[in-house]
N, CA, C and O atoms as CSV, one atom per row, in Angstrom:
chain,resi,resn,atom,element,x,y,z
A,1,MET,N,N,0.843,-1.178,0.000
A,1,MET,CA,C,0.000,0.000,0.000
A,1,MET,C,C,0.884,1.236,0.000
A,1,MET,O,O,1.764,1.362,0.851
A,2,ASN,N,N,0.671,2.128,-0.916
A,2,ASN,CA,C,1.464,3.336,-1.059
A,2,ASN,C,C,0.807,4.472,-0.279
A,2,ASN,O,O,-0.214,5.013,-0.706
A,3,ILE,N,N,1.394,4.834,0.868
A,3,ILE,CA,C,0.847,5.895,1.703
A,3,ILE,C,C,1.834,7.045,1.793
A,3,ILE,O,O,3.012,6.902,1.466
A,4,GLU,N,N,1.333,8.183,2.239
A,4,GLU,CA,C,2.164,9.359,2.476
A,4,GLU,C,C,1.783,9.906,3.842
A,4,GLU,O,O,0.605,9.938,4.199
A,5,ILE,N,N,2.778,10.337,4.603
A,5,ILE,CA,C,2.544,10.928,5.918
A,5,ILE,C,C,3.094,12.340,5.896
A,5,ILE,O,O,4.257,12.565,5.563
A,6,THR,N,N,2.232,13.298,6.260
A,6,THR,CA,C,2.615,14.706,6.214
A,6,THR,C,C,2.140,15.431,7.472
A,6,THR,O,O,1.154,15.026,8.088
A,7,PRO,N,N,2.840,16.505,7.856
A,7,PRO,CA,C,2.358,17.304,8.981
A,7,PRO,C,C,1.002,17.924,8.638
A,7,PRO,O,O,0.742,18.276,7.487
A,8,VAL,N,N,0.159,18.047,9.634
A,8,VAL,CA,C,-1.127,18.714,9.431
A,8,VAL,C,C,-0.861,20.195,9.209
A,8,VAL,O,O,-0.031,20.801,9.887
A,9,SER,N,N,-1.572,20.758,8.260
A,9,SER,CA,C,-1.465,22.182,7.945
A,9,SER,C,C,-2.855,22.801,8.040
A,9,SER,O,O,-3.845,22.100,8.246
A,10,GLU,N,N,-2.915,24.095,7.889
A,10,GLU,CA,C,-4.222,24.772,7.863
A,10,GLU,C,C,-5.095,24.161,6.768
A,10,GLU,O,O,-6.311,24.049,6.926
A,11,LYS,N,N,-4.474,23.769,5.666
A,11,LYS,CA,C,-5.202,23.198,4.534
A,11,LYS,C,C,-5.809,21.828,4.860
A,11,LYS,O,O,-6.874,21.487,4.345
A,12,THR,N,N,-5.143,21.046,5.706
A,12,THR,CA,C,-5.620,19.692,6.016
A,12,THR,C,C,-6.249,19.588,7.404
A,12,THR,O,O,-6.562,18.492,7.869
A,13,LEU,N,N,-6.432,20.739,8.066
A,13,LEU,CA,C,-6.989,20.735,9.420
A,13,LEU,C,C,-8.360,20.067,9.477
A,13,LEU,O,O,-8.624,19.292,10.396
A,14,GLU,N,N,-9.226,20.347,8.527
A,14,GLU,CA,C,-10.575,19.763,8.566
A,14,GLU,C,C,-10.533,18.245,8.447
A,14,GLU,O,O,-11.361,17.554,9.041
A,15,ASP,N,N,-9.584,17.723,7.692
A,15,ASP,CA,C,-9.418,16.265,7.616
A,15,ASP,C,C,-9.054,15.702,8.986
A,15,ASP,O,O,-9.558,14.653,9.388
A,16,LEU,N,N,-8.176,16.403,9.699
A,16,LEU,CA,C,-7.800,15.959,11.037
A,16,LEU,C,C,-8.985,16.063,11.993
A,16,LEU,O,O,-9.176,15.179,12.828
A,17,VAL,N,N,-9.782,17.122,11.887
A,17,VAL,CA,C,-10.943,17.285,12.766
A,17,VAL,C,C,-11.857,16.066,12.654
A,17,VAL,O,O,-12.364,15.575,13.663
A,18,VAL,N,N,-12.068,15.578,11.436
A,18,VAL,CA,C,-12.922,14.405,11.222
A,18,VAL,C,C,-12.309,13.170,11.893
A,18,VAL,O,O,-12.990,12.469,12.642
A,19,LEU,N,N,-11.035,12.906,11.628
A,19,LEU,CA,C,-10.364,11.740,12.207
A,19,LEU,C,C,-10.266,11.843,13.726
A,19,LEU,O,O,-10.390,10.839,14.428
A,20,PHE,N,N,-10.047,13.039,14.227
A,20,PHE,CA,C,-9.956,13.284,15.661
A,20,PHE,C,C,-11.280,12.911,16.340
A,20,PHE,O,O,-11.290,12.304,17.411
A,21,GLY,N,N,-12.381,13.279,15.709
A,21,GLY,CA,C,-13.698,12.898,16.222
A,21,GLY,C,C,-13.898,11.400,16.230
A,21,GLY,O,O,-14.464,10.855,17.178
A,22,GLU,N,N,-13.438,10.719,15.180
A,22,GLU,CA,C,-13.537,9.260,15.121
A,22,GLU,C,C,-12.710,8.620,16.239
A,22,GLU,O,O,-13.136,7.643,16.854
A,23,TYR,N,N,-11.535,9.175,16.494
A,23,TYR,CA,C,-10.684,8.694,17.588
A,23,TYR,C,C,-11.420,8.836,18.919
A,23,TYR,O,O,-11.420,7.916,19.736
A,24,GLN,N,N,-12.042,9.987,19.129
A,24,GLN,CA,C,-12.781,10.207,20.370
A,24,GLN,C,C,-13.924,9.208,20.517
A,24,GLN,O,O,-14.151,8.686,21.609
A,25,MET,N,N,-14.646,8.938,19.431
A,25,MET,CA,C,-15.748,7.980,19.484
A,25,MET,C,C,-15.235,6.573,19.794
A,25,MET,O,O,-15.904,5.807,20.487
A,26,PHE,N,N,-14.049,6.232,19.282
A,26,PHE,CA,C,-13.444,4.930,19.579
A,26,PHE,C,C,-13.291,4.751,21.087
A,26,PHE,O,O,-13.460,3.650,21.612
A,27,TYR,N,N,-12.970,5.844,21.776
A,27,TYR,CA,C,-12.808,5.813,23.224
A,27,TYR,C,C,-14.063,6.279,23.964
A,27,TYR,O,O,-13.977,6.744,25.100
A,28,GLN,N,N,-15.214,6.156,23.327
A,28,GLN,CA,C,-16.529,6.452,23.885
A,28,GLN,C,C,-16.679,7.894,24.378
A,28,GLN,O,O,-17.450,8.157,25.301
A,29,ALA,N,N,-15.954,8.814,23.773
A,29,ALA,CA,C,-16.131,10.238,24.060
A,29,ALA,C,C,-17.043,10.827,22.989
A,29,ALA,O,O,-17.138,10.294,21.884
A,30,LYS,N,N,-17.700,11.909,23.317
A,30,LYS,CA,C,-18.603,12.559,22.373
A,30,LYS,C,C,-17.869,13.744,21.733
A,30,LYS,O,O,-17.571,14.726,22.412
A,31,PRO,N,N,-17.581,13.657,20.441
A,31,PRO,CA,C,-16.840,14.738,19.784
A,31,PRO,C,C,-17.662,16.017,19.658
A,31,PRO,O,O,-18.880,15.986,19.485
A,32,ASN,N,N,-16.966,17.125,19.750
A,32,ASN,CA,C,-17.546,18.442,19.484
A,32,ASN,C,C,-16.654,19.075,18.422
A,32,ASN,O,O,-15.544,19.522,18.712
A,33,ARG,N,N,-17.150,19.108,17.201
A,33,ARG,CA,C,-16.336,19.516,16.049
A,33,ARG,C,C,-15.732,20.910,16.213
A,33,ARG,O,O,-14.546,21.108,15.949
A,34,ASP,N,N,-16.541,21.873,16.646
A,34,ASP,CA,C,-16.032,23.244,16.790
A,34,ASP,C,C,-14.964,23.326,17.878
A,34,ASP,O,O,-13.927,23.965,17.704
A,35,HIS,N,N,-15.237,22.673,18.995
A,35,HIS,CA,C,-14.260,22.659,20.085
A,35,HIS,C,C,-12.968,21.975,19.628
A,35,HIS,O,O,-11.874,22.470,19.898
A,36,ASN,N,N,-13.094,20.837,18.935
A,36,ASN,CA,C,-11.912,20.118,18.442
A,36,ASN,C,C,-11.105,20.969,17.474
A,36,ASN,O,O,-9.876,20.988,17.537
A,37,ARG,N,N,-11.785,21.668,16.586
A,37,ARG,CA,C,-11.084,22.522,15.616
A,37,ARG,C,C,-10.260,23.580,16.346
A,37,ARG,O,O,-9.094,23.801,16.019
A,38,THR,N,N,-10.869,24.229,17.330
A,38,THR,CA,C,-10.164,25.260,18.104
A,38,THR,C,C,-8.976,24.655,18.840
A,38,THR,O,O,-7.883,25.221,18.843
A,39,PHE,N,N,-9.196,23.506,19.462
A,39,PHE,CA,C,-8.116,22.813,20.168
A,39,PHE,C,C,-6.950,22.516,19.223
A,39,PHE,O,O,-5.795,22.783,19.552
A,40,LEU,N,N,-7.254,21.972,18.065
A,40,LEU,CA,C,-6.213,21.577,17.117
A,40,LEU,C,C,-5.511,22.776,16.490
A,40,LEU,O,O,-4.320,22.701,16.189
A,41,GLN,N,N,-6.222,23.872,16.289
A,41,GLN,CA,C,-5.597,25.073,15.731
A,41,GLN,C,C,-4.496,25.606,16.637
A,41,GLN,O,O,-3.545,26.230,16.166
A,42,ASN,N,N,-4.623,25.360,17.934
A,42,ASN,CA,C,-3.600,25.835,18.872
A,42,ASN,C,C,-2.224,25.259,18.567
A,42,ASN,O,O,-1.212,25.878,18.896
A,43,PHE,N,N,-2.170,24.098,17.950
A,43,PHE,CA,C,-0.877,23.485,17.660
A,43,PHE,C,C,-0.128,24.218,16.545
A,43,PHE,O,O,1.075,24.018,16.379
A,44,PHE,N,N,-0.818,25.053,15.790
A,44,PHE,CA,C,-0.138,25.863,14.777
A,44,PHE,C,C,0.528,27.077,15.418
A,44,PHE,O,O,1.419,27.680,14.820
A,45,LYS,N,N,0.105,27.440,16.622
A,45,LYS,CA,C,0.585,28.655,17.290
A,45,LYS,C,C,1.690,28.381,18.302
A,45,LYS,O,O,2.431,29.291,18.675
A,46,ARG,N,N,1.803,27.136,18.749
A,46,ARG,CA,C,2.748,26.811,19.812
A,46,ARG,C,C,3.659,25.668,19.378
A,46,ARG,O,O,3.413,24.994,18.378
A,47,ASP,N,N,4.689,25.475,20.140
A,47,ASP,CA,C,5.650,24.400,19.855
A,47,ASP,C,C,5.537,23.292,20.899
A,47,ASP,O,O,6.550,22.794,21.391
A,48,ASP,N,N,4.295,22.904,21.240
A,48,ASP,CA,C,4.155,21.867,22.247
A,48,ASP,C,C,3.566,20.578,21.697
A,48,ASP,O,O,3.213,19.676,22.456
A,49,GLY,N,N,3.460,20.492,20.377
A,49,GLY,CA,C,2.980,19.258,19.775
A,49,GLY,C,C,2.830,19.393,18.274
A,49,GLY,O,O,2.884,20.489,17.716
A,50,ILE,N,N,2.640,18.242,17.635
A,50,ILE,CA,C,2.479,18.218,16.189
A,50,ILE,C,C,1.633,16.994,15.823
A,50,ILE,O,O,1.699,15.958,16.483
A,51,PHE,N,N,0.851,17.135,14.773
A,51,PHE,CA,C,0.025,16.047,14.252
A,51,PHE,C,C,0.470,15.739,12.833
A,51,PHE,O,O,0.835,16.635,12.071
A,52,PHE,N,N,0.435,14.450,12.488
A,52,PHE,CA,C,0.761,14.000,11.142
A,52,PHE,C,C,-0.415,13.202,10.597
A,52,PHE,O,O,-0.976,12.354,11.291
A,53,LEU,N,N,-0.782,13.479,9.358
A,53,LEU,CA,C,-1.857,12.756,8.668
A,53,LEU,C,C,-1.281,11.699,7.752
A,53,LEU,O,O,-0.228,11.890,7.142
A,54,CYS,N,N,-1.981,10.586,7.662
A,54,CYS,CA,C,-1.623,9.536,6.727
A,54,CYS,C,C,-2.599,9.584,5.558
A,54,CYS,O,O,-3.814,9.543,5.750
A,55,HIS,N,N,-2.060,9.671,4.353
A,55,HIS,CA,C,-2.860,9.756,3.129
A,55,HIS,C,C,-2.710,8.472,2.324
A,55,HIS,O,O,-1.612,7.930,2.194
A,56,TYR,N,N,-3.798,8.008,1.802
A,56,TYR,CA,C,-3.795,6.925,0.819
A,56,TYR,C,C,-4.527,7.493,-0.385
A,56,TYR,O,O,-5.756,7.520,-0.427
A,57,GLY,N,N,-3.755,7.944,-1.356
A,57,GLY,CA,C,-4.344,8.707,-2.450
A,57,GLY,C,C,-4.935,9.986,-1.886
A,57,GLY,O,O,-4.252,10.731,-1.182
A,58,GLU,N,N,-6.186,10.244,-2.186
A,58,GLU,CA,C,-6.868,11.438,-1.678
A,58,GLU,C,C,-7.484,11.214,-0.300
A,58,GLU,O,O,-7.890,12.171,0.359
A,59,GLN,N,N,-7.559,9.952,0.141
A,59,GLN,CA,C,-8.175,9.632,1.427
A,59,GLN,C,C,-7.223,9.918,2.580
A,59,GLN,O,O,-6.023,9.656,2.491
A,60,LYS,N,N,-7.768,10.456,3.654
A,60,LYS,CA,C,-7.024,10.614,4.896
A,60,LYS,C,C,-7.444,9.440,5.770
A,60,LYS,O,O,-8.608,9.329,6.158
A,61,ILE,N,N,-6.485,8.560,6.079
A,61,ILE,CA,C,-6.857,7.278,6.694
A,61,ILE,C,C,-6.341,7.103,8.120
A,61,ILE,O,O,-6.600,6.072,8.741
A,62,GLY,N,N,-5.623,8.079,8.646
A,62,GLY,CA,C,-5.142,7.967,10.003
A,62,GLY,C,C,-4.288,9.150,10.392
A,62,GLY,O,O,-3.962,10.008,9.572
A,63,TYR,N,N,-3.934,9.175,11.659
A,63,TYR,CA,C,-3.054,10.236,12.135
A,63,TYR,C,C,-2.307,9.768,13.373
A,63,TYR,O,O,-2.675,8.786,14.018
A,64,VAL,N,N,-1.257,10.494,13.679
A,64,VAL,CA,C,-0.502,10.295,14.904
A,64,VAL,C,C,-0.189,11.677,15.466
A,64,VAL,O,O,0.057,12.624,14.718
A,65,SER,N,N,-0.200,11.780,16.798
A,65,SER,CA,C,0.148,13.052,17.430
A,65,SER,C,C,1.306,12.866,18.390
A,65,SER,O,O,1.440,11.832,19.045
A,66,LEU,N,N,2.131,13.883,18.455
A,66,LEU,CA,C,3.214,13.949,19.425
A,66,LEU,C,C,3.013,15.208,20.251
A,66,LEU,O,O,2.886,16.303,19.704
A,67,TYR,N,N,2.983,15.053,21.568
A,67,TYR,CA,C,2.941,16.190,22.479
A,67,TYR,C,C,4.312,16.261,23.131
A,67,TYR,O,O,4.837,15.247,23.589
A,68,PHE,N,N,4.886,17.435,23.176
A,68,PHE,CA,C,6.225,17.596,23.716
A,68,PHE,C,C,6.164,17.980,25.183
A,68,PHE,O,O,5.356,18.812,25.597
A,69,SER,N,N,7.034,17.356,25.956
A,69,SER,CA,C,7.092,17.594,27.387
A,69,SER,C,C,8.533,17.399,27.838
A,69,SER,O,O,9.458,17.402,27.026
A,70,TYR,N,N,8.707,17.233,29.133
A,70,TYR,CA,C,10.033,17.047,29.696
A,70,TYR,C,C,9.982,15.929,30.724
A,70,TYR,O,O,8.943,15.673,31.333
A,71,SER,N,N,11.096,15.282,30.906
A,71,SER,CA,C,11.239,14.269,31.943
A,71,SER,C,C,12.186,14.798,33.011
A,71,SER,O,O,13.332,15.142,32.721
A,72,SER,N,N,11.707,14.860,34.230
A,72,SER,CA,C,12.578,15.259,35.343
A,72,SER,C,C,13.585,14.170,35.663
A,72,SER,O,O,14.680,14.457,36.147
A,73,VAL,N,N,13.221,12.916,35.395
A,73,VAL,CA,C,14.132,11.810,35.675
A,73,VAL,C,C,15.364,11.889,34.778
A,73,VAL,O,O,16.489,11.752,35.257
A,74,SER,N,N,15.157,12.109,33.482
A,74,SER,CA,C,16.291,12.193,32.560
A,74,SER,C,C,16.768,13.632,32.342
A,74,SER,O,O,17.836,13.855,31.771
A,75,ALA,N,N,15.979,14.602,32.795
A,75,ALA,CA,C,16.266,16.025,32.572
A,75,ALA,C,C,16.436,16.316,31.081
A,75,ALA,O,O,17.351,17.029,30.667
A,76,LYS,N,N,15.516,15.734,30.277
A,76,LYS,CA,C,15.538,15.930,28.832
A,76,LYS,C,C,14.131,16.148,28.310
A,76,LYS,O,O,13.142,15.840,28.976
A,77,ARG,N,N,14.065,16.682,27.109
A,77,ARG,CA,C,12.790,16.858,26.419
A,77,ARG,C,C,12.351,15.503,25.857
A,77,ARG,O,O,13.165,14.745,25.330
A,78,ILE,N,N,11.061,15.213,25.979
A,78,ILE,CA,C,10.516,13.949,25.491
A,78,ILE,C,C,9.313,14.225,24.587
A,78,ILE,O,O,8.783,15.336,24.555
A,79,ALA,N,N,8.902,13.207,23.866
A,79,ALA,CA,C,7.676,13.276,23.071
A,79,ALA,C,C,6.713,12.221,23.601
A,79,ALA,O,O,7.097,11.085,23.880
A,80,ILE,N,N,5.485,12.617,23.729
A,80,ILE,CA,C,4.438,11.685,24.131
A,80,ILE,C,C,3.607,11.391,22.897
A,80,ILE,O,O,2.953,12.277,22.346
A,81,LEU,N,N,3.639,10.148,22.474
A,81,LEU,CA,C,2.812,9.732,21.347
A,81,LEU,C,C,1.401,9.592,21.929
A,81,LEU,O,O,1.017,8.540,22.439
A,82,ASN,N,N,0.652,10.684,21.836
A,82,ASN,CA,C,-0.626,10.767,22.541
A,82,ASN,C,C,-1.747,10.049,21.800
A,82,ASN,O,O,-2.553,9.351,22.414
A,83,ASP,N,N,-1.799,10.217,20.496
A,83,ASP,CA,C,-2.857,9.585,19.704
A,83,ASP,C,C,-2.243,8.796,18.563
A,83,ASP,O,O,-1.268,9.220,17.942
A,84,LEU,N,N,-2.828,7.650,18.305
A,84,LEU,CA,C,-2.551,6.879,17.100
A,84,LEU,C,C,-3.902,6.381,16.633
A,84,LEU,O,O,-4.574,5.627,17.337
A,85,TYR,N,N,-4.296,6.804,15.443
A,85,TYR,CA,C,-5.614,6.396,14.946
A,85,TYR,C,C,-5.506,6.019,13.480
A,85,TYR,O,O,-4.909,6.733,12.675
A,86,VAL,N,N,-6.102,4.869,13.154
A,86,VAL,CA,C,-6.208,4.405,11.773
A,86,VAL,C,C,-7.671,4.045,11.542
A,86,VAL,O,O,-8.277,3.349,12.357
A,87,CYS,N,N,-8.238,4.517,10.438
A,87,CYS,CA,C,-9.622,4.188,10.104
A,87,CYS,C,C,-9.792,2.671,10.088
A,87,CYS,O,O,-8.906,1.937,9.652
A,88,GLU,N,N,-10.935,2.222,10.568
A,88,GLU,CA,C,-11.161,0.800,10.794
A,88,GLU,C,C,-10.861,-0.061,9.572
A,88,GLU,O,O,-10.242,-1.117,9.705
A,89,GLN,N,N,-11.287,0.368,8.381
A,89,GLN,CA,C,-11.104,-0.466,7.193
A,89,GLN,C,C,-9.642,-0.579,6.764
A,89,GLN,O,O,-9.321,-1.385,5.890
A,90,PHE,N,N,-8.741,0.221,7.366
A,90,PHE,CA,C,-7.322,0.169,7.019
A,90,PHE,C,C,-6.466,-0.454,8.112
A,90,PHE,O,O,-5.245,-0.535,7.972
A,91,ARG,N,N,-7.089,-0.892,9.189
A,91,ARG,CA,C,-6.330,-1.502,10.286
A,91,ARG,C,C,-5.794,-2.867,9.871
A,91,ARG,O,O,-6.384,-3.557,9.040
A,92,GLY,N,N,-4.667,-3.239,10.465
A,92,GLY,CA,C,-4.067,-4.528,10.179
A,92,GLY,C,C,-3.264,-4.568,8.884
A,92,GLY,O,O,-2.889,-5.642,8.415
A,93,GLN,N,N,-3.001,-3.393,8.307
A,93,GLN,CA,C,-2.279,-3.323,7.036
A,93,GLN,C,C,-0.936,-2.593,7.162
A,93,GLN,O,O,-0.319,-2.243,6.156
A,94,GLY,N,N,-0.492,-2.369,8.395
A,94,GLY,CA,C,0.808,-1.726,8.603
A,94,GLY,C,C,0.765,-0.216,8.704
A,94,GLY,O,O,1.813,0.420,8.821
A,95,ILE,N,N,-0.418,0.373,8.661
A,95,ILE,CA,C,-0.525,1.838,8.712
A,95,ILE,C,C,-0.123,2.356,10.089
A,95,ILE,O,O,0.620,3.332,10.192
A,96,GLY,N,N,-0.608,1.710,11.143
A,96,GLY,CA,C,-0.249,2.134,12.497
A,96,GLY,C,C,1.253,2.081,12.719
A,96,GLY,O,O,1.832,3.003,13.294
A,97,LYS,N,N,1.882,1.014,12.271
A,97,LYS,CA,C,3.337,0.892,12.407
A,97,LYS,C,C,4.044,1.986,11.615
A,97,LYS,O,O,5.023,2.562,12.090
A,98,ALA,N,N,3.558,2.272,10.418
A,98,ALA,CA,C,4.173,3.333,9.612
A,98,ALA,C,C,4.065,4.681,10.319
A,98,ALA,O,O,5.007,5.472,10.294
A,99,LEU,N,N,2.924,4.945,10.947
A,99,LEU,CA,C,2.740,6.204,11.673
A,99,LEU,C,C,3.658,6.275,12.892
A,99,LEU,O,O,4.261,7.316,13.156
A,100,ILE,N,N,3.765,5.177,13.630
A,100,ILE,CA,C,4.663,5.165,14.791
A,100,ILE,C,C,6.108,5.350,14.341
A,100,ILE,O,O,6.839,6.151,14.923
A,101,ASP,N,N,6.524,4.621,13.317
A,101,ASP,CA,C,7.895,4.755,12.807
A,101,ASP,C,C,8.176,6.198,12.400
A,101,ASP,O,O,9.242,6.739,12.691
A,102,PHE,N,N,7.211,6.812,11.727
A,102,PHE,CA,C,7.372,8.199,11.292
A,102,PHE,C,C,7.549,9.108,12.510
A,102,PHE,O,O,8.432,9.966,12.523
A,103,ALA,N,N,6.708,8.919,13.534
A,103,ALA,CA,C,6.772,9.750,14.740
A,103,ALA,C,C,8.096,9.562,15.471
A,103,ALA,O,O,8.677,10.530,15.962
A,104,ILE,N,N,8.571,8.333,15.544
A,104,ILE,CA,C,9.855,8.063,16.197
A,104,ILE,C,C,10.993,8.723,15.432
A,104,ILE,O,O,11.855,9.366,16.032
A,105,ASN,N,N,11.002,8.571,14.122
A,105,ASN,CA,C,12.061,9.191,13.312
A,105,ASN,C,C,12.024,10.710,13.401
A,105,ASN,O,O,13.067,11.354,13.507
A,106,TYR,N,N,10.831,11.280,13.359
A,106,TYR,CA,C,10.696,12.731,13.500
A,106,TYR,C,C,11.260,13.178,14.853
A,106,TYR,O,O,12.009,14.152,14.929
A,107,SER,N,N,10.898,12.466,15.906
A,107,SER,CA,C,11.381,12.809,17.250
A,107,SER,C,C,12.901,12.773,17.302
A,107,SER,O,O,13.538,13.673,17.849
A,108,ARG,N,N,13.467,11.730,16.731
A,108,ARG,CA,C,14.925,11.593,16.693
A,108,ARG,C,C,15.557,12.779,15.938
A,108,ARG,O,O,16.557,13.344,16.379
A,109,GLU,N,N,14.963,13.138,14.807
A,109,GLU,CA,C,15.513,14.233,13.981
A,109,GLU,C,C,15.508,15.570,14.702
A,109,GLU,O,O,16.389,16.396,14.461
A,110,ILE,N,N,14.533,15.809,15.587
A,110,ILE,CA,C,14.488,17.100,16.281
A,110,ILE,C,C,15.150,17.047,17.660
A,110,ILE,O,O,15.033,17.990,18.443
A,111,GLY,N,N,15.843,15.948,17.953
A,111,GLY,CA,C,16.635,15.868,19.165
A,111,GLY,C,C,15.890,15.404,20.411
A,111,GLY,O,O,16.346,15.642,21.529
A,112,ILE,N,N,14.765,14.754,20.232
A,112,ILE,CA,C,14.012,14.216,21.367
A,112,ILE,C,C,14.723,12.955,21.868
A,112,ILE,O,O,15.182,12.133,21.075
A,113,SER,N,N,14.806,12.817,23.181
A,113,SER,CA,C,15.538,11.693,23.745
A,113,SER,C,C,14.674,10.463,24.002
A,113,SER,O,O,15.200,9.356,24.124
A,114,GLN,N,N,13.370,10.637,24.084
A,114,GLN,CA,C,12.498,9.510,24.421
A,114,GLN,C,C,11.092,9.752,23.882
A,114,GLN,O,O,10.589,10.875,23.900
A,115,VAL,N,N,10.469,8.679,23.404
A,115,VAL,CA,C,9.061,8.724,22.999
A,115,VAL,C,C,8.298,7.810,23.947
A,115,VAL,O,O,8.682,6.662,24.173
A,116,ARG,N,N,7.221,8.337,24.493
A,116,ARG,CA,C,6.371,7.576,25.417
A,116,ARG,C,C,4.984,7.419,24.817
A,116,ARG,O,O,4.521,8.265,24.053
A,117,TRP,N,N,4.327,6.320,25.176
A,117,TRP,CA,C,2.927,6.164,24.814
A,117,TRP,C,C,2.254,5.245,25.802
A,117,TRP,O,O,2.908,4.526,26.557
A,118,CYS,N,N,0.945,5.280,25.787
A,118,CYS,CA,C,0.166,4.371,26.626
A,118,CYS,C,C,-1.107,4.016,25.859
A,118,CYS,O,O,-1.461,4.666,24.876
A,119,THR,N,N,-1.771,2.988,26.322
A,119,THR,CA,C,-3.049,2.608,25.734
A,119,THR,C,C,-3.915,1.996,26.820
A,119,THR,O,O,-3.433,1.627,27.891
A,120,ARG,N,N,-5.182,1.898,26.527
A,120,ARG,CA,C,-6.084,1.263,27.485
A,120,ARG,C,C,-5.721,-0.207,27.643
A,120,ARG,O,O,-5.227,-0.846,26.713
A,121,ILE,N,N,-5.971,-0.719,28.818
A,121,ILE,CA,C,-5.653,-2.108,29.134
A,121,ILE,C,C,-6.366,-3.066,28.190
A,121,ILE,O,O,-5.820,-4.113,27.842
A,122,ASN,N,N,-7.586,-2.716,27.771
A,122,ASN,CA,C,-8.356,-3.623,26.910
A,122,ASN,C,C,-8.094,-3.422,25.418
A,122,ASN,O,O,-8.707,-4.109,24.600
A,123,ASN,N,N,-7.211,-2.512,25.041
A,123,ASN,CA,C,-6.908,-2.288,23.629
A,123,ASN,C,C,-5.780,-3.238,23.197
A,123,ASN,O,O,-4.639,-2.828,22.985
A,124,THR,N,N,-6.137,-4.493,23.078
A,124,THR,CA,C,-5.137,-5.525,22.780
A,124,THR,C,C,-4.580,-5.400,21.366
A,124,THR,O,O,-3.437,-5.787,21.123
A,125,GLN,N,N,-5.361,-4.868,20.428
A,125,GLN,CA,C,-4.846,-4.687,19.068
A,125,GLN,C,C,-3.675,-3.710,19.079
A,125,GLN,O,O,-2.653,-3.960,18.440
A,126,ALA,N,N,-3.817,-2.601,19.800
A,126,ALA,CA,C,-2.721,-1.634,19.898
A,126,ALA,C,C,-1.526,-2.251,20.619
A,126,ALA,O,O,-0.381,-2.041,20.219
A,127,GLN,N,N,-1.791,-3.006,21.674
A,127,GLN,CA,C,-0.696,-3.615,22.425
A,127,GLN,C,C,0.097,-4.598,21.577
A,127,GLN,O,O,1.314,-4.709,21.725
A,128,THR,N,N,-0.583,-5.306,20.696
A,128,THR,CA,C,0.109,-6.222,19.781
A,128,THR,C,C,1.081,-5.443,18.900
A,128,THR,O,O,2.205,-5.889,18.666
A,129,LEU,N,N,0.652,-4.287,18.416
A,129,LEU,CA,C,1.532,-3.437,17.615
A,129,LEU,C,C,2.687,-2.912,18.455
A,129,LEU,O,O,3.836,-2.956,18.016
A,130,TYR,N,N,2.404,-2.422,19.645
A,130,TYR,CA,C,3.443,-1.815,20.484
A,130,TYR,C,C,4.519,-2.826,20.891
A,130,TYR,O,O,5.667,-2.448,21.125
A,131,LYS,N,N,4.157,-4.093,20.976
A,131,LYS,CA,C,5.122,-5.126,21.348
A,131,LYS,C,C,6.187,-5.321,20.276
A,131,LYS,O,O,7.220,-5.936,20.542
A,132,LYS,N,N,5.958,-4.814,19.085
A,132,LYS,CA,C,6.937,-4.937,18.001
A,132,LYS,C,C,8.126,-3.996,18.191
A,132,LYS,O,O,9.126,-4.101,17.481
A,133,TYR,N,N,8.016,-3.088,19.140
A,133,TYR,CA,C,9.073,-2.107,19.383
A,133,TYR,C,C,9.883,-2.529,20.600
A,133,TYR,O,O,9.401,-3.267,21.460
A,134,ASN,N,N,11.074,-2.068,20.657
A,134,ASN,CA,C,11.943,-2.363,21.786
A,134,ASN,C,C,11.683,-1.357,22.911
A,134,ASN,O,O,12.609,-0.803,23.503
A,135,ALA,N,N,10.410,-1.143,23.183
A,135,ALA,CA,C,10.009,-0.203,24.230
A,135,ALA,C,C,9.829,-0.964,25.535
A,135,ALA,O,O,9.463,-2.140,25.542
A,136,ASN,N,N,10.084,-0.291,26.610
A,136,ASN,CA,C,9.912,-0.893,27.926
A,136,ASN,C,C,8.518,-0.606,28.451
A,136,ASN,O,O,8.092,0.548,28.504
A,137,LYS,N,N,7.814,-1.650,28.838
A,137,LYS,CA,C,6.530,-1.471,29.506
A,137,LYS,C,C,6.859,-1.043,30.933
A,137,LYS,O,O,7.518,-1.777,31.670
A,138,THR,N,N,6.407,0.128,31.315
A,138,THR,CA,C,6.828,0.694,32.593
A,138,THR,C,C,5.987,0.169,33.749
A,138,THR,O,O,4.958,-0.479,33.560
A,139,ASP,N,N,6.450,0.465,34.918
A,139,ASP,CA,C,5.700,0.105,36.120
A,139,ASP,C,C,5.080,1.343,36.772
A,139,ASP,O,O,4.855,1.378,37.982
A,140,TRP,N,N,4.812,2.342,35.958
A,140,TRP,CA,C,4.165,3.561,36.432
A,140,TRP,C,C,2.662,3.444,36.212
A,140,TRP,O,O,2.214,2.901,35.201
A,141,PHE,N,N,1.892,3.953,37.156
A,141,PHE,CA,C,0.443,4.054,36.991
A,141,PHE,C,C,0.110,5.409,36.400
A,141,PHE,O,O,0.784,6.400,36.682
A,142,HIS,N,N,-0.904,5.452,35.600
A,142,HIS,CA,C,-1.378,6.678,34.960
A,142,HIS,C,C,-2.664,7.086,35.683
A,142,HIS,O,O,-3.581,6.273,35.802
A,143,TYR,N,N,-2.749,8.309,36.160
A,143,TYR,CA,C,-3.929,8.802,36.862
A,143,TYR,C,C,-4.519,9.994,36.125
A,143,TYR,O,O,-3.784,10.815,35.577
A,144,ASP,N,N,-5.836,10.090,36.110
A,144,ASP,CA,C,-6.552,11.244,35.545
A,144,ASP,C,C,-7.434,11.835,36.624
A,144,ASP,O,O,-8.109,11.101,37.346
A,145,LEU,N,N,-7.436,13.143,36.741
A,145,LEU,CA,C,-8.294,13.841,37.678
A,145,LEU,C,C,-8.938,15.012,36.958
A,145,LEU,O,O,-8.235,15.921,36.518
A,146,ASP,N,N,-10.229,15.011,36.829
A,146,ASP,CA,C,-10.934,16.151,36.230
A,146,ASP,C,C,-11.044,17.260,37.285
A,146,ASP,O,O,-11.551,17.032,38.384
A,147,VAL,N,N,-10.574,18.434,36.948
A,147,VAL,CA,C,-10.594,19.537,37.901
A,147,VAL,C,C,-11.463,20.697,37.442
A,147,VAL,O,O,-11.443,21.766,38.053
A,148,SER,N,N,-12.221,20.500,36.378
A,148,SER,CA,C,-13.085,21.572,35.892
A,148,SER,C,C,-14.435,21.570,36.576
A,148,SER,O,O,-15.279,22.414,36.276
């Protein structure tokens, strides 16, 4: 399959908004298109993350996001692979791996020392993909607290 992966631009933002909503629905969240668009536009103004779209011809079939942060343990800048999404009909064809490889290479090129990611415990399809990497499954717990 001949795919292309490119950074999201103002021109392709609406394509990302659609895929972003599909990602949210996958995790049983209710997408809000206008809110998502505003959220995603912020990444054009700041240097705290980047999104890449996967194209198959004219179709946009997936995306990956990197959020930039820091590790106090290593005292270095890191990338958090926050989202990985592939449209259902394209899963199992190597698209997710291509997106992860692209994100890892991009991180390396800009001097990032570590890429982190997590997934839900029941997302065994993603875990099967992640096991293909020489990544360490950590012994850290992830906590979420809504403060709004």
